[in-house]
C-alpha positions in Angstrom: 88.8 121.3 123.1 86.1 118.5 123.5 85.1 119.9 119.3 88.9 119.3 117.9 88.9 115.6 119.6 85.5 114.7 118.6 86.7 116.0 114.6 89.9 114.0 115.0 88.0 111.2 116.0 85.3 111.5 112.6 88.5 112.6 110.7 90.0 109.0 111.7 86.7 107.0 111.5 86.0 108.4 107.9 90.2 107.5 106.9 89.8 104.5 108.0 86.4 103.3 106.3 87.9 104.8 103.0 90.9 102.8 103.6 88.9 99.6 104.3 87.1 100.1 101.0 90.5 100.5 99.2 91.9 97.2 100.3 88.3 95.7 99.7 88.3 96.8 96.4 91.8 95.4 95.6 90.9 92.1 96.7 88.0 92.0 94.6 89.8 93.0 91.5 88.4 96.4 90.5 92.1 97.5 89.7 93.3 94.4 87.8 92.7 96.2 84.3 93.9 99.3 83.5 94.5 98.6 80.0 91.4 98.3 78.3 89.2 101.3 80.6 91.5 104.1 78.4 91.0 102.5 75.7 87.5 101.3 75.2 85.7 104.1 73.8 87.5 103.3 70.6 85.7 100.0 70.2 82.4 100.3 68.3 79.1 99.2 70.3 78.0 96.0 68.7 74.3 96.3 69.7 74.4 99.8 68.3 76.0 98.8 65.0 73.7 95.6 64.9 70.7 97.8 65.4 71.6 100.2 62.7 71.7 97.7 60.5 68.3 96.1 61.6 67.3 99.6 60.6 68.6 100.6 57.6 67.9 97.6 55.3 67.1 98.2 51.7 63.3 97.3 51.0 
């Protein structure tokens, strides 16, 4: 019976930790931009473009 109580207490503490982390991330603005991450892969990476253009210059 004592093992069940220990597991319940541990699970409540873990759940409280996740709840604290979620509330903290919401307050810090982690979930503000929900559109850009879905389309970020469609944008060209400027560093990659500059690097590829600088190596392909005719001599």
